[in-house]
C-alpha positions as CSV (number, residue, x, y, z in Angstrom):
1,M,-80.8,-51.8,8.0
2,A,-83.8,-53.8,9.0
3,V,-86.5,-52.6,11.4
4,M,-88.1,-54.9,14.0
5,T,-91.0,-54.5,16.4
6,I,-91.3,-56.6,19.5
7,R,-94.7,-57.0,21.0
8,N,-96.1,-58.5,24.1
9,I,-93.1,-57.8,26.4
10,D,-93.7,-58.3,30.1
11,D,-93.8,-55.1,32.0
12,A,-91.1,-56.4,34.3
13,I,-88.8,-57.0,31.4
14,K,-89.4,-53.6,30.0
15,K,-88.7,-52.0,33.3
16,R,-85.4,-53.9,33.6
17,L,-84.4,-52.8,30.1
18,R,-85.2,-49.2,30.9
19,V,-83.1,-49.3,34.0
20,R,-80.2,-51.2,32.4
21,A,-80.4,-48.6,29.5
22,A,-80.2,-45.7,31.9
23,Q,-77.3,-47.2,33.8
24,N,-75.4,-47.5,30.5
25,G,-76.4,-44.0,29.3
26,R,-78.4,-45.2,26.3
27,S,-81.8,-45.4,25.0
28,M,-83.9,-48.5,25.5
29,E,-83.6,-49.2,21.7
30,D,-79.8,-49.0,21.7
31,E,-79.7,-51.2,24.8
32,A,-81.8,-53.8,23.2
33,R,-79.6,-53.7,20.1
34,D,-76.6,-54.2,22.2
35,I,-78.1,-57.1,24.1
36,L,-79.0,-58.8,20.8
37,R,-75.6,-58.1,19.3
38,S,-73.7,-59.5,22.3
39,A,-76.1,-62.6,22.6
40,L,-75.8,-63.5,18.9
41,S,-72.1,-62.6,18.3
42,T,-70.8,-66.0,19.5
43,E,-70.6,-68.8,17.2
44,E,-73.4,-71.4,17.6
45,P,-72.2,-74.8,18.8
46,R,-72.3,-77.4,16.2
47,A,-74.8,-80.3,16.6
48,R,-73.3,-83.7,17.3
49,D,-74.8,-86.9,18.1
50,L,-75.1,-88.5,21.5
51,G,-72.7,-91.4,20.9
52,Q,-70.0,-88.9,19.8
53,A,-70.7,-86.7,22.8
54,I,-70.2,-89.7,25.2
55,R,-67.1,-90.8,23.3
56,D,-65.6,-87.4,23.6
57,R,-66.5,-87.1,27.3
58,F,-64.7,-90.3,28.4
59,A,-61.9,-90.5,25.7
60,A,-59.3,-89.2,28.3
61,L,-60.0,-92.2,30.5
62,G,-58.9,-94.6,27.9
63,G,-60.8,-97.6,26.3
64,V,-61.9,-100.9,27.5
65,D,-61.5,-104.0,25.5
66,L,-64.4,-106.5,26.4
67,P,-64.1,-110.1,25.4
68,E,-66.5,-111.2,22.7
69,A,-69.4,-113.2,24.0
70,P,-70.1,-116.4,22.3
71,R,-73.2,-116.3,20.2
72,E,-75.6,-119.1,19.9
73,A,-78.9,-119.6,18.1
74,I,-81.8,-118.7,20.4
75,R,-83.7,-121.8,19.4
76,P,-83.1,-124.6,17.2
77,P,-83.9,-123.9,13.5
78,V,-87.3,-124.9,12.2
79,E,-87.3,-127.9,9.8
80,F,-89.9,-128.1,7.1
81,G,-90.6,-131.6,6.4
82,E,-92.3,-133.3,3.5
């Protein structure tokens, strides 16, 4: 098993860890191990793009068919003369 050292922990966090460990009848090291195990035991959510997230959120509401807007040239094309 690996060994890990954690430095620069705030005193307030260390105190809370000590109190939580005492309440659970464990050492601070065992309590920290349990916190890490429970925090990392869940599967990470898979990344998805914004468009897919929006589509998923509103899929239950149904789609909307919008009419196609006619497209025209913004300006007349340039004519190159002789």
